[in-house]
N, C-alpha and C positions, 0 to 999 in steps of 0.2 A: 504492500499499499505506499502512498506517498505520502512523503514529510509531512506535509503541510496539511492532511486530510482531518488531521483533528482539529485544526483551526478552522475549516471549514465548515466541519459539523457546526462544531460550535457557535459559527456563525447564525446556520443554518435553525440550530435549536431557539438560537437568542429571537429569529426572523418569525418564528413560527408560536412557540411557547413563548412570550416573553414576562407574560404574569402567569405564565400557567393555561391549562385546555377549561375555560371558564366553562363553558356548557356543560363538558363532562362532569367535572367536580360539582355543576350544579342542583346532578342527582345524588348524591352524597352516596355514593359507591366506588368502595376504594378496592374491593377484589371482588370480581366474575371469571370464572373460568369457561377454557372454552378452547377449541380450534379454529384459527385463520388458517384462509388456503390461498394461496398469492397463484393467480390464476391468468396466462397469456390471453388477449383478447387478440390475439391477429399473432399471424408466425414470426417470427420474430429468431435475431441472434442475442443469448444472452452475453449481457458485461453488468457489471457493476455489485456481484453480489455480497461481495466485501464491505463494499459502501453501506450496501445494506442489511447486511448483519452488521457494522459496528454504531448504525442508528440504533437497531434494534437492540444490543449492549450497554447504549449509552441512556433509555429513558426507560427500556424494557429489560430489561436485564436478568431476571429468571425467567424470561418466556425463553422455552428448546426451540430451537430454528432446523429445521432437517430439510435441507435442500436436494429434488431430483434432477436436477440439471448442475453444469456448470459452464461457468465462463467461457462462450465461444463454441457453445452448443445449442444446435437448431432448435427449439420449443413451437409447436404448433398451436393455432389455435384454440383455446380452450382447455388445454395442458392445465395441469398443476404441477406451478413450479418448485414450491417449497409449502411447507405448512408449520407454524407459530403455537407450539402449546403453551398454558397455563395460566396465567391472570390477561386476560386481555382488554385492561384496562388504561394500561402504560403502553399499550401492542394498536390502541385505536388513536391514542395521542401520537406517537413515532409515525402511523400511516402515511401521512401525507408527506414528511420529509426522507421514510425511506422510499416509497414510491417515484417521488422529484428525482432522485438520482437513479435509481433502477429503469427510466420511462428515459430519462438523460441519455444515459450511457448504451443502452442496450437498442435504442434509434441509428446511434453512431455506428453502433456493431451492425448494425440490419439493414443500412441503407451501403454502409463498406460491403458488405457480403454483395450486393446486391450488381455492385460494379466491378467485382472481383469474376464473380460470373460470367458477364459479359464477355470477360477476357478470358477467359481459363484456356481457351487451345492456343492461345499466343506463351511465348516465354514474358512477355510483359507485365511489370507489377505496376499494383495502387500506391499510389503514397497521399499523405495526408499530408497540410502546412501546416501554419502556426497562424492562423488563422480562426484562433480559440478561443471559448469564455475563459475572459482571468482570471488567473486563478485553478482553473479545471485541466491544464493542459494535459498534465500527467496521466490523469484519468479520463482522459476524451483521446491523446494518443494511446493507451493499452485499451479502449473499449474498438478504434481501426485495427490494430491489432487482431483481438480479438474475432471483428469480421474478417480477420483472412487479408488485409492490407499490409504494408509495410511504414513504418516511418520517417518522414525528411527529417530537418534540423528539427530538435527540442526548442532548440532558444541557438538567438546571435552569436553566442560563446561555440555551438560547434562547427561550425565550418564556414569557410570562405563561401559566397553567393554571390557574384558580384553582380547586379542589377543596374539597369536606365539611370537611372541617379546617381549612382554609383558611378559610373563610365564619364557622366556629364560631371561629376567633381573634379575627378581625375584630369580631361581635358580629352580623352580618348580613350577606345576599345583596348586597345595595346598598351597603354599607361595602366590603366586599371593593372589587367592582368601581371603586368611586369611588377609592378608594386605590391601585387600577393607573392607572385613567385620569390622575390626578396627577402620575404618573411618564413619563408620556407613551412608552408602549414601542408602540410599529409595530402588534404583534400581541395580542391579547390572547380566551383562549379559557376560558371559562365552563361547568364540570360541574352539571348542572343534574339534579333526581331525578324531578321532577313537573309538570306542563302550571301549578302555579300557579306556580313558578321557572323556566319559559322565558318566561312576559308579564313579568316582572319584568325579569330579565335582557334581553330583546331591547329595554327603554324606553334602554338605552343605547349607546353606538359601541362597540361586539365587533366581532370579527372571526367567532367560531367558539361554538359549541352542543354539548356532548359531552352527550348524551343518555344517561344511567345506567343501565341496567337497568331501560329499559322493554322495556314487551310491544309487536309491531309494531300494534299497535290504538293504544295511547299517541305512540306517536312519528308516527304518523300525523294526529294529531289535530295533535300540536306542532309541526310543518311549517305549519299553518293559521296558526300565531301569528311565526311567524319570518320575517323579509324577504328578499327575495335579497340584500341587502348582507352577510347572516350566513349561513357555511357551518355545515350540520349537521353532527353522529359523530355515530353510536350506537358505544355501548361495551360493554361485560359480557357473558360469555357465549357466545360467539359459537364458533357449531361451523360445519362444513363443511354438514350438514344443514339447518341455519339460516340460513342467510347470506343466500343467495338471495334467502328472502323478505325481508327485513330489505333489500338493497341496491333491492329491488323498490316500498318504499316509497316513496323519492323523495329519498334522503341523500344527501349527498356525498361521504360518506368514513364508514368501519366500521374501528374500530381493534381488532386483537387481539392479546392478549398472548403467545397460543398457538403464534403465527406461531414466537416464541425460546425460549419456556420450554419447551414441551413438545411440541416436535418428535423424532420419531425421527431417526436415521442416515441417510444413505442409506447402501446395500450396495456395496461393491467389493472389489475381488482385484486383486492382485498377481503376474499367474503369472510364473513365471519360468522361462527354457528357455539352460539352462548347456550352452556351447559343450562339444566331448569334448576 
């Protein structure tokens, strides 16, 4: 689990229970046993089970939680994902926070899996980006991996990726690459926008080229000039309808910001069975 999840969870609890659950507490019932069933309301790929666990442990620490699926596994609509036994009063208080984590992360895993399925007949891999929810990056990037995708940079500290603004700052594509090479970093990636920049970048000892917002035809032509020693990555305006054709061009990677910035939550319900 990520280092800062305790802080994220504490913020979520403070947000949803700043002065307790006044509705539940108004009933004056502190102990009511039963079983709660966590049920999928759509076909999905599970992610975020540990977040769900730790939320329950923080608020309903005596409840017994049993999982029937693991992160990365496919769950079908109406299947029971987990059960929670014991005093369900604190479980009721933890319900929304726990489901928010699970729905968000399973939504990312599910959407990623849909892209991965579209390209599985090729050698192309699906990458995420840094377009993540602030504070949730490690969680969301794990969800991408649960969906079968791979992680691009975790942060700006991971690797050099020279983009358009860096080129303008340096004065030219060549100057930007030469400055990076002087620092002797082990991995340098360059974003290029046309065939001319592809040819110029490939003169250097770099590791990866990002072909930004190019058509399939432009990328196919670019690959003729990219040596095997340099990986190719497509980026920009990727959709489920388009990604198959892009992968079939022969690229190594396709990066997709929508995996984390535009994904709908996966739908779950927590169904309570109260003992008489």
